[in-house]
N, C-alpha and C positions, 0 to 999 in steps of 0.2 A: 528393620524387623526381619528375622529369619522366616523363610517360607513356612516351615513346619509349625510356627507359633500362631495357631489359629484361636487361642484361648480368648483373646480380646473380642473377636467377632462372635464366638459362641456365647459369651457373656451378654453381648448386645442383644442377640436374638432371644435369649432366655428372659431378659428384663422386659423386652417388648411383649413377649407372650404372656408375661405375668402382669402386664399393665403398668409397670413401673416407669417412671420418668428416666430418661437417659440423657446424660450430659457427656457428649463425645469429646469435647475439648477439656483437657484437665484444668482444674482450678489453679490458677497461678496469679502471682502479683504482677500487675501491668503498670507501666509508666506511660505518660503521655509522649507521643512522638515529638512534640515541641520541646520536651526536656532533653532529647538526645540529638534532634536534627532541627534546630531553631531556624536555620537558613531557609528551608523550603517546606517545613511542616504546614504552615498556614496555607500555602498554595495547594498542597496535596489534599488537605482537609476540605478546602473550598471546592476543588474540582470533584471530589467524591460526593459532596453534598449536592452539587449540580447534577451528578449522575442519578442520585436518588430522586431529585425533582423531575428529571426527564423520565425516569421509570414510572413515577406517579402519573405523568401525562399519558404515557403509553397505556397504563392500566385504566385510566379514565376513558380513553377512546376505544377500549376493547381489544388492545393488542397485548394480552397477558403474557404470551411467550416472550415477546420482545421486552416487556417490562421486567420479567424475571431475569433475562440475560443481562440487561443493563444494570439492574439493581446490584448484581453480584460482581460487576466489573470492578476490579481492584479492591475488592472487599478485604483482601489480605495482600501483603507485600513482603517479600524477602528483600531486605536492603542492607547495604554496607554504608556506614556513615564515615565521611572523610574528615580531615582536620578542620575544614571550614564549616563543620556541623551541617553538612548537606547529605540527605539520604539519597543514595544512588540505587536505583532499582536493579535487582538481579532476576527476580521472577515474580510474576503475578498473573492472575487470570483476567483476560480481557474479553469484551463483548464484540468489538469490531463494528459497532453500530455507527452509521454515517453521521449521527448527530452527537455522538459521545465525544466530549472535549478531550478526554484522556486518550482515547484510541486514535483520534485524528492527530493529536500531538505526536504520538509515537510513530504514526505513519509518516509525518513530516520529518521526524528525527531520522527514521530509517532511510528516507530518500536523501537526506542531508549527508548521512554517513556514507552512503553509496557514492554520491557525487564527490565527496571528499577523497574517497579511494580511487576514483577514476578521473572525472573531468578536471577537478582542481589540480591533480598531479600533472595532467597533460598540459594544462594552461601555464602553470608555473615553469615548466621545462621547455615548452616549444613555442609559446605565444606570449612572451614577456611584454611586447609592445602593444598588444591588443587592448581595447577599451570596452566599456559596457554601457548599455542603455537600459533604463527602466521604462517600460512601456505599459500603457493602460488603454485597452480597446473597448469601446462602448457601442451600444445601439439604443434606439428608442425603446423605452420600457414596454415590454410585451405583457399581455395578460398572463397570469400565473398558469392558466390552462395551456398556454402555448410555450411555456418556458423550455421544455425539452427540445422542441423544434428550433427555438431561438438559439439555444446552446449548441445544438448540432450545426446550425448555420454558421455560428461564430467560429466554431472549431475548424470547419472546412475553409472558411474565409481566411483564417490565420494561416493555414497550410498553403492556400493559394497565394497569399501575399508573400510568404517566405520563398516561394518559387519564382516570383517575378523579378525582373531586372529593376533596379540594381540590388534589391534586397538579397537575392541568392548569392550575389558576389561579395557583398559587404558583411552579411551575417555569417558567422561561423557556426553558431549553435546557441543553446540556452535552454531555459525551462519556462513553461507558462502554466498558470493555474487559474481556475475559475473562482470568482467570488459572486455570491448572490445576496442582495440586500432587499429589504421591503420598506415601503413607505406607508405610514399609517394615516396620511392625509386622505380625506374623504374621496377625492377624485381619483386617487391612485390606489385605493385599498384593495382592488382586485388585480393589481399589476405587480410586477417584480422588476428587479434591476440586475440582470446578469452582466458581468463584464470580465475581461481577461486582464490579468497582471502578468507581465513577463520580464525576465532578464535576458537580454540578447548580447552575446559576445560578438564584437565587431572587429574589423580590421582597424588598425591605428588611424586616428583622426577621421572617424566615421562621418561627422557632420560635413567636413570639407569634401569627402567623397560623394556624399549625397548632393551637395551644392554643385560639384563639378558635373554630375550626371544631369541635374536639372538644367544647368546652363547649356550643356551639350544638346539636350532635347529641345530647348528653346531655339538654339541656332539651327538645328535640323528642321524644325517647323518653319522657321523664317525662310530657309533655302527652298523649301517645298512651295511656300506661298509665292515666291518671286521667280519660280522656275520658268514660267511662260511669258514673263513681261520683257519688253524690249529695253535695251540699255539699262539693265538692272545690275550689272556687275559693280559699278561704283556705288549704287544704292545699297546693294547687299553688303559690300565691304564696310560701308558707313554704318549700317544698322548692326552688323556684327561687332564693330568697335564700340558702339554704344552699349551693347549687352555686356561685353567684356569689362568695360569701364564701370558699369553699374554693379556687377558682381564683385569686382575688385575692391569696391568701397564698402562692402557690407560689414557691419559690426557683428560681434558674436551673438548678440540678442536677435538681430535681424536674420542671421543665418538660422538660428534655432526656430524662429517663427516660420521661415520658408520651409524648413524641413518638416515641421509639424503639419503645415498645410499639405505638403507632398504626401506624408503618411496618411492623412485624413482622406485625400482624394482617392488614393489607391485602396485603402481599407473600405471605403464606401462602395467602390466599384465591385470589389470582391464580395462584400457583404450582401449587396443587392442581388448578385447572381446566385449566391448560395441560399439566400432567404427565399427567392422565387423557386429554387429547386426543392426546398423543403415544404413548399406550399404556404409560406407566410406572405401575407399581403404587404406590399411596399408602397409607401406614400411619400413622395418627395417633400410634401408640405410639412411632414413631421420634422424635417431638418432645415426648414426655412430660416430659422434664427441663426443657424451656423452655415449659411450660404450653401445649403444642400449637402453638407458633409456630416458624417457621424464623427463624434469627437474622439480624438486620439491624443493622449498625453505622452510626450517624449522628453525624457530627462537623461542627462549623463550621470552615471553612478559615481559618487565621490567616496574616497577612502573614509571609512568610519561612518559614512552617512551624514556627516555634518555639512551644512550649507557652504561654509567657507573652506572646506577641506580640498586638497588637490584631487584631480580626476583620477579615478582608480584605473590602474593598468594591470596587465597580466602578471607583472613582476610582484605586485602587491596583493594579488588575489589569494595567495597562501595565507596571508595575515588577516585580510578582511573578507575573503570570499564566503566563509561560513556564515558570517553575519548578513551578507547580501542575500544569499540563498534562503536563509531563514526568514528574512523580511518578506520575500515573495511567497514562500510556502505557507506562512501564517494566514494568508488571505483565504486559503481553501476552506477554513472554518475558524472563525474568530471565537474567542471565549465568551463573547456576548451573544452567541448563537441562540440563547434562550429567548431573545427578542424576536427571532425568526420563527422558531418552532415552539408554539405555545399550545398546540393541541386544537386550535380553531380550524374552521373549514379551509382557510387559506393555507395553513401550514400542512394540513393533511394532503391537499392537492400538490403542494410544493414537494412533500416527501415522496409522493408517487412519481412526480415528474423527474426528480433527480436520481431516481433509482437506476443503477447501472451506468450512470454517466461518469466519464473519466475526468476527474477534477484537476489532476496534475499530469503533465506530459512534457518530457524533454524533446528537443528537436535538434537536428543538425549534428554537430560534433559531439555534443553531450549525450545524445541518444545513442550514437554509434559506440562511444566509450562505455556507456552503461551496458550495452548488449555484449561487450567483450568480457564483462565481469563473470568469472566462473563461480559456480556454487561453492560457498565457503563452508567446509566441514568444521564442525565444532571441535575446538582444541581447548581443553580446560585451562592449560597453562597460559595460552595466548589470550583467552577470554578474560581471565581474572587479572591479567597483567595491566588491563586498562584502568583498574581501580587503584586508588592510592595505597591501600593495604587490605589484607584479608586475614583477620585474626578473630579470636574468641571475644575480643573486647569491642569490636565495631560491627558485629553481625547481629541483626535483629529480625524478628518476625513481627510485622505491624498488622493489627486487625482493627477494622473500623467498627466503632460503636458510638455514634454521634461525633466522635473524634477518633483519630487513629491512636491506638494504644499499642505499646510494644512490649515484647519479652525478649530477653537475650537468648541467642542460640550459638552454637559453635560454628567455626569456619568450616569444619568437615561436613556439618549438616547442610549449610547453605550451598556447598559444592555438590552434595548428593542430590539436593532438591533440583538443581539445574540439570544434572545428569538424568534424573528420574523423569523429568518432563519430556526430554528428548526420547527417552526409552518408551514412554507411553505412546508417543506419536508413531514411533517405529513399530511397536507392537500392534498398534491399530492398523498400520499399513500392511503388516505381515498377515494379519487375520483376513484383511480384505483380499490380498493376493492369493492366499490359500483357498479362499472361497471361489475366486475366479478360476484357479487351476482345477478345482473339482468340476466346475461347469465345463471347462475345456476338455477334461478327460472323459466326461460323459459324452461330449460331442465327438471325441476321437473314437470311442467305442462304437458309436453309430456309424461313423465314417468307415470303420474297418469291416462292417457287415454289409455295406452297400455294394451294388453292382455297377461297374463303370464301363464306359465304351472302350477303354484301353488301359493298359498297365500304366502308361504315361500319365493319363488323367488321374488314375487312382493314387499314384505316388505323389503327384503335385497337391492333390486335395488333402492327403494325410500330412504331408510335410508342412502345409500352411498352418495346420492346427499345432503340430509339434513345435514349430518355431515360436508360436505364441506362448505355449507352455514353458519352453526353455527361457523365453524372455522374462516371464514372471518368476521362474525358479532362480534366475540370476539376481533379480532384485531382492528376493527373500534372502539368499545367501549373503548378499552385500549388507543388508540390514542386520542380519545376525552377527556379522563380523563387527559392526558398530556396537551392537548390544553387548557383545563379549568385551569389546574395548572399554565400554562405559561401566562394566561390572554387573550388568543386569543378568547375564548368563555366563556360564563357563562351558567350554567346548570339550566334551569327552571324545573318545575314539569314534563314537557314532552319534551320540546324543548331545543336543543343546540342553543344559540343565539350568533351570531358573534358580537364582541364588536368594532372592528375597522379593517380597511384594511391597508396593508403595502405599503407605497409609494416606499420602497426599491425595491420590486419586479417589479414595473413599471419601475423604473430607470434602473434596471439591464437588462431588456429585450428590452426596447425601447430606452431610452435616450442614454445608453452607445453605442448603435449601431451607433450613429451619433456624437460621441465626436470628437471635432476638433483635439485632439492630436494624433489621429490615421489617418495616411495618406492613408489607404486603402479605406476609405469611405469619401464622401464629405457631410459635415453637411449642407451646403447652398443649396443642391439640393432638400430639402424638400419643397414641394409645394402642392397646392390643387389637382394636378393630381396624386400625389403619393398615390394611393388607397390602396396599400399594407401597407403603413405606417398607414393610417387611420384605416385599418382593425385591426392592433395591438391595437390601442386605444380603439376601440369599443369592441373588444374581451376581453380586460382587464376589462372594465367597466361591461360587461355582466357577466363575470365570478363571480363577487362579488355582483350580484343583489340579490341573495337568502340570506335572512337575518336569517331565522330560519330553522333548520334541525330537523325533527321529530325523536326522539330517539327510539320511539316504533318500527320503521321499522328494528331496529337492535337487537330486542329480538330474543332469540334462538327459533327455531322450535322444537316442541316435536317429537322425533323419534317414529316410530312404535315399539311396543313390539312384536317381531317376534313370540314368543311362543304363546302369547295370540291371535295374528292374525291368526296363524296356527290352533288354536282350533276352530275358527269360521268356517274354512273350514270343519272340522270334523263334527260340529254340523249341517251345511247345508246339508251334504250328508247323515246324519243319518236318517233312515226311522221312520216315526211317524204313 
């Protein structure tokens, strides 16, 4: 839509003032998403319905803003349908709520894609012989009111364990995630069950390395116990031979059992220290049934996840690694989360306890590889290359109304929508930066009128503000370069000129608020007395009135040369 074409918005305002009903979305013929994307339409519809149910729970417990945000999550989708009749998402609006299945799924997907670009590439090239362990760490079920402290203690204990010998030497890296479940049994109704699932990349033959360490520690303890006894050389040698013989005869199952106990002993020691540090009470009687140990499950990862499949190695991680990572990440929030968050008192306490907790965290090599990843700038050609095809025949806009219904759109439109969302965020950042610069310039004017103890102090004080202004000016210029690249602005000799406005931003903020498919709000209540709604319309039009932005205002300010400025002070004081 060209910028100068404001007629549509003027018509909206006139109709509202006249008290007429307004239908912002044009009347079109829609088809069911299942007709064009049978492979995953049922899953998308089910997840969206779960979102609406979650929204109703929030509304019921008095969290209307959150209910509103969740209700409109994925209420529309721009999708490309592949030859397998699967809808691939290009753009949608998300709520990012911690209990939203859709948003948690995409969070896991983003993590998975990042690991695919970094850690998986590193493993397949440099660590082909490495193997992997699937680990589960637990503790005695705490009360839900103490869940936050329990999770912090577990997170610290995991880090402490990874730094211990021989774990620090055998583990190369991996990723861990929290899962929290609840039990509806009467005696446990006020408790929760947090536990950690992790994938650990280890050196080749990790079980034998752990056994060798355990064996060496047992011999070391034996030597210490016989150190002060007379004629103990023969006895020592005899006992060492017994230990070596016993370990040499261990079966694979027995080795796994010994390693499991070793993990449990070390995990319990770390967990106890961290729990006491967090102020959690620790009672050894709680672990009496497991011989005083908190349970740890240790399994070797197999290719494809099948019980009889060969042990997965670094060489096969390229093929099976994505599935393995996905298996761990899915625990951060299962799709049956509705059994956890029901809106009752327990789930409200749970929601408060989990706020701000880091549910997914890489460690070791995986963490360092992720930290090396540079910010990936949007490249339209590269982005759309991931899809099977981008044509007018497979591009759709799906809108939810009890089920997703679709309308066909052009490939050019779906590309423009992707660009426009990037442009909106950059525009928002620029407005924020411009506001910050205004505040800094006001601060600079005050600094210029102050009296200082010396020219040196004056120059340093002014330069400090100037450097901040120049930093934000640089960010604005960089953002405008991207906006010009995306086609949102054109750059003249002096001005950035806006080429068009985005109708999507209007629909997202105003029209979606009154969609008939959401039962929390009534579409038919819009009338000329709804001044708040008209304010949205006028505010939107006002926001895009400015057509040209002067690029000169974002030029850097020349800082003061401190040494030269200090010399002026000397000259002024010199007698003539």
